[in-house]
C-alpha positions in Angstrom: 0.0 0.2 0.0 1.3 3.9 -0.9 0.1 4.8 1.9 -1.1 4.1 5.9 -1.8 5.1 9.0 1.6 6.2 9.7 1.6 8.6 7.2 1.1 12.3 7.1 -2.2 13.0 6.0 -1.0 15.1 3.1 0.6 11.9 1.9 -2.3 9.5 2.3 -2.6 7.2 -1.3 -5.0 4.5 -0.4 -4.3 1.4 -1.4 -4.6 0.9 -5.9 -3.2 -1.0 -8.3 0.0 0.1 -10.4 -0.5 0.1 -14.3 1.3 -1.2 -16.5 1.8 -0.8 -20.8 -0.9 -3.6 -21.8 1.2 -5.8 -22.4 2.7 -6.0 -18.9 -0.8 -6.2 -17.6 -2.4 -8.8 -20.0 0.4 -11.2 -18.4 0.2 -10.1 -15.0 -3.5 -10.7 -15.1 -3.0 -13.9 -16.8 -0.7 -15.3 -14.3 -2.2 -14.4 -11.0 -5.3 -16.1 -12.1 -7.3 -15.1 -9.5 -10.0 -13.6 -11.5 -8.7 -9.4 -10.7 -10.1 -7.5 -13.7 -8.3 -4.7 -12.0 -5.1 -6.2 -13.1 -6.4 -6.3 -17.2 -6.5 -1.8 -17.1 -3.3 -0.6 -18.3 -1.8 3.0 -17.7 -3.7 4.4 -20.9 -7.5 3.4 -20.0 -7.0 6.3 -16.9 -6.1 8.7 -19.6 -8.1 7.8 -22.8 -11.5 8.9 -23.8 -12.5 5.9 -25.6 -10.2 2.3 -26.6 -9.1 -0.9 -27.1 -8.5 -2.9 -24.1 -5.4 -5.0 -24.1 -5.6 -7.5 -26.7 -8.4 -10.6 -27.1 -10.2 -12.4 -29.8 -14.2 -10.7 -29.1 -13.0 -7.0 -29.6 -13.1 -5.4 -25.5 -13.9 -1.3 -25.9 -13.4 0.4 -22.8 -15.9 4.4 -22.8 -14.7 6.7 -20.7 -15.7 10.0 -22.6 -19.3 11.0 -20.8 -20.9 12.4 -23.0 -20.0 8.2 -24.7 -20.5 6.7 -21.6 -24.5 8.4 -21.1 -25.2 7.0 -24.6 -24.0 3.2 -23.9 -26.2 3.4 -20.6 -29.0 5.4 -21.5 -28.8 2.6 -25.1 -32.0 4.8 -27.0 -31.2 2.3 -29.8 -31.6 -0.7 -27.9 -28.0 -1.8 -28.9 -26.2 -2.2 -25.7 -27.8 -4.1 -23.5 -26.1 -6.5 -20.4 -23.3 -8.1 -21.6 -23.8 -12.0 -22.3 -20.9 -13.0 -19.9 -22.7 -10.7 -17.5 -25.9 -12.6 -18.2 -24.6 -16.0 -18.3 -22.4 -16.0 -15.1 -25.7 -14.2 -12.7 -27.8 -16.3 -14.3 -27.4 -19.2 -11.4 -28.1 -17.3 -8.8 -30.8 -14.2 -10.1 -32.4 -15.7 -13.5 -33.4 -13.3 -16.0 -34.4 -11.3 -12.9 -34.5 -6.7 -13.5 -30.6 -6.6 -13.2 -30.2 -8.4 -16.1 -32.9 -9.2 -18.5 -33.3 -6.8 -21.8 -36.1 -5.3 -24.1 -39.8 -6.4 -23.2 -38.6 -8.6 -20.2 -37.4 -5.7 -18.3 -39.9 -3.1 -19.3 -42.3 -5.8 -17.9 -40.4 -6.6 -14.5 -39.4 -2.8 -14.1 -43.7 -1.9 -14.2 -43.9 -5.0 -11.7 -41.5 -3.9 -9.3 -41.9 0.1 -9.0 -44.4 -0.6 -6.7 -42.2 -2.1 -4.3 -38.9 0.1 -5.2 -41.3 3.2 -3.9 -41.2 1.1 -0.4 -37.6 1.4 -0.3 -38.0 5.4 0.5 -35.9 5.7 3.1 -38.3 7.7 5.9 -40.1 4.3 5.3 -36.9 2.1 6.0 -35.3 4.4 8.7 -36.2 2.6 11.5 -35.2 -1.0 10.0 -32.2 1.0 9.8 -31.8 2.0 13.4 -32.7 -1.7 14.6 -30.0 -3.3 13.0 -27.6 -1.0 13.6 -28.3 -1.2 17.7 -27.6 -4.6 17.3 -24.3 -4.5 15.9 -23.5 -1.6 18.1 -24.5 -4.7 21.1 -22.5 -7.0 19.6 -19.2 -4.8 18.8 -19.4 -3.7 22.6 -19.0 -7.5 23.4 -16.1 -7.9 21.1 -14.4 -5.1 22.2 -14.9 -6.1 25.6 -13.5 -9.7 24.5 -10.7 -7.7 22.2 -11.4 -10.0 19.8 -10.3 -10.3 15.9 -12.6 -9.6 13.3 -12.9 -9.7 9.9 -14.6 -6.6 8.9 -16.3 -7.7 5.3 -18.4 -10.1 7.6 -18.8 -7.8 9.4 -20.5 -5.6 7.2 -21.8 -7.8 4.9 -23.7 -9.2 7.9 -24.9 -5.3 8.8 -26.1 -4.3 5.7 -27.5 -7.9 5.1 -29.8 -7.4 8.3 -31.0 -4.1 7.7 -32.6 -5.1 3.7 -33.5 -8.3 5.6 -35.7 -5.9 7.8 -36.7 -3.9 5.1 -37.8 -6.4 2.5 -39.0 -9.7 4.6 -40.0 -6.9 8.3 -37.5 -9.7 10.0 -34.2 -9.5 11.1 -31.8 -11.9 9.7 -30.2 -14.4 11.7 -26.4 -14.7 12.0 -25.7 -18.1 11.0 -27.9 -17.5 7.8 -25.8 -14.7 7.2 -22.7 -16.2 7.5 -24.0 -18.7 5.5 -25.0 -16.2 2.8 -21.4 -14.5 2.6 -19.3 -17.4 2.6 -21.3 -18.3 -0.3 -21.5 -15.2 -2.1 -17.8 -14.8 -1.9 -17.3 -18.1 -3.1 -19.7 -17.0 -6.1 -17.7 -13.9 -6.2 -14.5 -15.3 -6.8 -14.8 -18.1 -8.7 -17.7 -17.2 -11.3 -16.8 -17.7 -15.0 -17.5 -14.1 -15.7 -13.8 -13.6 -14.0 -12.4 -15.8 -15.9 -9.2 -13.9 -17.4 -8.3 -16.7 -20.0 -11.9 -17.2 -21.1 -11.9 -12.7 -21.5 -9.4 -12.8 -24.0 -9.8 -16.0 -25.6 -13.3 -16.7 -26.2 -15.3 -15.4 -28.9 -18.8 -13.5 -28.2 -21.9 -15.0 -27.0 -20.0 -18.2 -26.0 -21.8 -19.5 -23.1 -19.0 -20.4 -20.5 -20.4 -23.3 -18.4 -20.1 -23.1 -14.4 -18.3 -25.6 -12.1 -20.7 -27.3 -10.1 -19.2 -25.8 -6.8 -20.1 -22.1 -8.6 -23.5 -23.3 -9.1 -23.9 -25.5 -5.4 -23.2 -21.8 -4.2 -26.1 -20.0 -6.0 -28.3 -22.9 -5.1 -27.6 -22.5 -1.2 -28.2 -18.6 -1.4 -31.8 -19.0 -2.7 -32.5 -22.0 -0.6 -31.9 -18.9 2.1 -34.2 -16.7 0.2 -36.8 -19.1 -0.4 -36.5 -19.9 3.6 -36.9 -16.2 4.0 -39.7 -16.1 1.4 -41.8 -19.3 2.5 -41.3 -18.0 6.2 -43.1 -14.6 5.1 -45.6 -15.8 3.2 -46.0 -18.7 6.3 -46.6 -15.4 9.0 -50.2 -15.3 8.1 -49.9 -11.3 8.5 -50.6 -8.7 6.1 -47.2 -7.0 5.8 -46.5 -3.9 4.5 -43.8 -4.3 3.0 -41.2 -4.6 0.1 -41.5 -8.6 -0.2 -45.6 -8.6 0.4 -45.4 -5.9 -2.9 -43.4 -7.8 -4.8 -45.7 -11.3 -3.8 -48.9 -8.5 -4.9 -47.0 -7.3 -8.1 -49.5 -7.9 -11.4 -48.0 -7.2 -15.4 -51.2 -6.3 -17.7 -52.3 -9.6 -18.2 -52.7 -10.3 -14.2 -49.8 -12.6 -14.3 -48.1 -12.4 -10.8 -44.5 -14.0 -10.5 -44.2 -17.4 -9.8 -41.9 -18.5 -6.8 -38.8 -19.0 -9.1 -39.8 -15.2 -9.8 -39.8 -14.3 -6.5 -36.7 -15.5 -5.5 -34.9 -14.2 -8.7 -36.5 -10.3 -8.0 -36.3 -10.5 -3.7 -33.0 -12.1 -4.4 -31.7 -9.0 -6.8 -32.4 -6.6 -4.0 -31.3 -8.3 -0.9 -28.1 -9.4 -3.0 -27.8 -5.3 -5.0 -28.7 -4.0 -1.3 -26.7 -5.9 1.0 -23.4 -6.8 -1.0 -23.0 -2.7 -2.8 -23.4 -1.9 0.6 -21.2 -3.3 2.3 -18.3 -3.0 -0.6 -18.0 0.4 0.0 -18.4 0.5 3.6 -15.6 -1.6 4.5 -13.5 0.9 2.6 -15.0 3.1 4.2 -14.1 1.8 7.4 -10.4 0.8 6.3 -9.7 4.9 5.1 -10.8 6.5 8.3 -9.2 3.7 10.9 -5.9 4.4 8.4 -7.0 8.4 8.9 -7.9 9.6 12.8 -7.6 12.9 12.2 -10.6 12.7 9.5 -12.1 10.7 12.6 -11.8 13.1 14.8 -13.0 15.6 12.1 -16.3 13.4 11.8 -17.1 13.1 15.8 -16.7 16.4 15.7 -19.4 17.2 13.2 -21.4 14.3 14.9 -21.3 16.3 18.4 -21.8 19.6 16.5 -25.4 18.3 14.6 -26.7 15.7 17.5 -25.1 15.8 21.1 -25.0 13.4 22.7 -28.5 12.3 21.9 -30.2 10.0 19.4 -29.0 10.5 15.9 -32.2 10.5 13.9 -33.2 11.5 9.9 -32.8 14.7 10.3 -29.6 15.1 10.9 -28.2 12.6 8.0 -29.0 15.5 5.9 -27.1 17.6 8.0 -23.7 15.4 8.7 -22.3 16.7 5.1 -18.7 15.7 6.4 -19.9 12.2 7.0 -21.7 12.1 3.5 -19.0 13.6 1.6 -16.6 10.4 3.1 -18.9 8.3 1.7 -19.1 10.2 -1.0 -15.4 10.2 -2.2 -15.0 6.4 -1.2 -17.5 5.6 -3.8 -15.6 7.7 -6.0 -12.6 5.3 -5.0 -13.5 2.5 -4.6 -17.3 1.8 -6.2 -19.2 -1.5 -5.9 -19.9 -1.9 -9.3 -16.6 -1.8 -10.7 -17.5 -2.3 -14.1 -20.7 -2.1 -15.9 -20.3 -4.2 -19.3 -22.4 -4.4 -21.9 -22.4 -5.8 -25.5 -23.3 -4.3 -29.3 -25.5 -6.6 -30.6 -24.6 -4.5 -34.1 -21.6 -2.9 -35.7 -22.0 0.9 -34.5 -20.0 3.5 -33.7 -19.3 6.1 -30.5 -17.7 9.3 -31.1 -16.0 8.2 -34.4 -15.1 5.1 -32.8 -15.9 1.8 -34.6 -17.4 -0.9 -32.7 -17.6 -4.4 -34.0 -20.8 -6.9 -33.4 -20.2 -8.9 -30.4 -17.9 -6.7 -29.0 -17.5 -6.1 -24.9 -18.7 -2.0 -24.1 -16.7 -1.4 -21.1 -18.1 1.3 -18.9 -15.8 1.5 -15.8 -16.7 2.7 -13.0 -13.4 2.6 -11.3 -11.3 4.3 -14.6 -14.4 7.3 -14.7 -13.7 8.0 -10.9 -9.3 7.7 -11.2 -9.1 9.4 -14.7 -6.5 11.7 -15.0 -8.4 14.0 -17.4 -11.7 14.7 -15.1 -10.4 14.3 -11.1 -7.5 16.6 -9.2 -5.3 14.0 -7.7 -7.4 11.6 -8.4 -5.9 8.6 -6.0 -6.1 10.9 -3.4 -9.0 9.9 -0.4 -9.6 13.7 -0.1 -14.0 14.4 1.1 -13.9 18.2 0.6 -13.6 17.2 -2.9 -17.2 16.9 -3.0 -18.1 20.6 -0.9 -20.3 23.0 -2.5 -17.7 25.5 -3.3 -15.5 22.3 -4.8 -18.4 21.7 -7.6 -16.3 23.7 -10.3 -13.9 21.0 -10.6 -16.5 18.2 -11.0 -16.8 16.8 -14.5 -20.6 16.6 -15.2 -20.5 12.7 -16.0 -17.5 11.6 -14.4 -19.1 9.9 -10.6 -21.5 8.0 -11.6 -21.3 4.7 -8.5 -25.2 4.3 -9.0 -25.1 4.2 -12.6 -27.1 6.5 -15.4 -30.1 6.2 -17.7 -32.9 4.0 -17.1 -31.4 1.5 -14.4 -30.0 4.0 -12.2 -29.6 2.4 -8.5 -33.2 2.6 -7.1 -31.9 2.2 -3.6 -29.1 5.3 -4.1 -31.0 7.4 -1.5 -31.0 4.0 0.6 -27.8 3.1 0.5 -26.8 6.9 1.4 -28.4 7.5 4.1 -27.7 4.0 5.4 -23.9 4.6 5.2 -24.2 8.2 6.2 -26.0 6.9 10.3 -24.0 3.5 10.1 -20.8 5.5 10.2 -21.8 8.2 12.1 -23.2 6.3 15.1 -20.4 3.1 14.8 -17.6 6.2 14.9 -19.4 7.7 17.9 -18.6 4.5 19.9 -15.7 2.9 18.7 -11.8 3.0 17.7 -11.3 0.7 14.9 -7.9 -1.0 14.5 -6.6 -2.7 10.9 -4.4 -5.2 11.4 -1.6 -5.2 8.4 -2.6 -2.9 6.8 -0.2 -2.3 4.4 -1.6 -5.8 3.2 -4.4 -4.6 2.2 -4.8 -4.2 -1.4 -8.0 -3.7 -3.8 -9.5 -6.5 -6.3 -12.8 -6.3 -8.8 -14.6 -9.0 -9.8 -18.7 -9.1 -9.4 -18.3 -6.2 -6.8 -14.4 -3.9 -5.8 -13.7 -5.8 -2.2 -10.1 -6.7 -0.2 -8.4 -9.0 -2.1 -8.4 -10.6 1.1 -10.5 -10.4 4.2 -9.5 -7.1 6.2 -9.0 -8.1 9.6 -9.2 -5.7 12.3 -10.1 -5.0 16.5 -12.8 -3.1 17.9 -11.8 -0.9 20.8 -13.9 1.8 23.0 -13.7 5.2 21.5 
């Protein structure tokens, strides 16, 4: 890592890959064999507006120009659907759900899901956030007293899964179930064939890549856990006013409901997207703040000034500007969805650049957020770059942690308030001490995570 807590604040550069030439980047990524797609990114990718990514049998085009990024993601002509690699990789886990479907299927699903998505309004979900964090505070107090060594990744996955479970199913998530889902998803993310770099380079477009039996088993375990949550919810015999009930009650224009498997598909998207992406971002938030005690002091001072010693309410989260900017800057440096791959269904041009039919069109928030033409000191952790007085520094369209266009994340406000509340409450009560911070490295598979789990100890503040 280029910076740790031992360095002065102005010298702190969080961990990031050191890009090389395209050939060296390709050889290194293949040699490492861990499916980390960040290793494929050469130095040129952080500077060019649009261009090829390395050498592969199927053309891979990186799109960094904000106007072209918007064109690809809005897709007015319907020629850039989700990439076949992503669709095939996620099919055993979430089927042909709203996250990966396209065309008429996506439009039907989105219309059916809209009532449920409105239930993700933050004012409705806030009590669920408070309940989940209260349980986490009690657990952390016990861990601090016992001096336990904890996995930061598992801690954040458990907490965000508990919150989204309360929001979707009106009940908390048992610890052993959260652990099962975390382990299964971690294995899935590391092993799914979408991130087999050799296949990415050597296979033709639309080549269906078989998944291993172990990957399929991990998907089956996650779907079984979700099915048990769904069945328990349905068998409770109560009239719930929650997201799961709204999805169950959804009907299309012909009066058809989702089947049980389709319910697991759609609820799986809400559950996994609602906790995995937040857990990814919050893992990095806590790591970064653990390395910057000066920023923790600023954060605590803000919480004290806004909230005093009392509860942190929904109305306070809007006024915790620095805390929110810590989260926003973390999303810039470590966007949970590292890549937004699309496939060109027909030959076309993007800004004069020729795109072949079947080309993998790669929009990468990771690249946009660290692009040397769009950001001053792009690799530096600087929450103050989001202050109103520095808005002139921002390039429109260069910051897309939640995507853009019709597929923009419906849970963006939910995730932001959840993060602000969680950061404020936990850092008000606890200090977090990372073991071997210099060994932490980012990796990008389906989400941006540390290459290995980050271990830490907790003490009372």
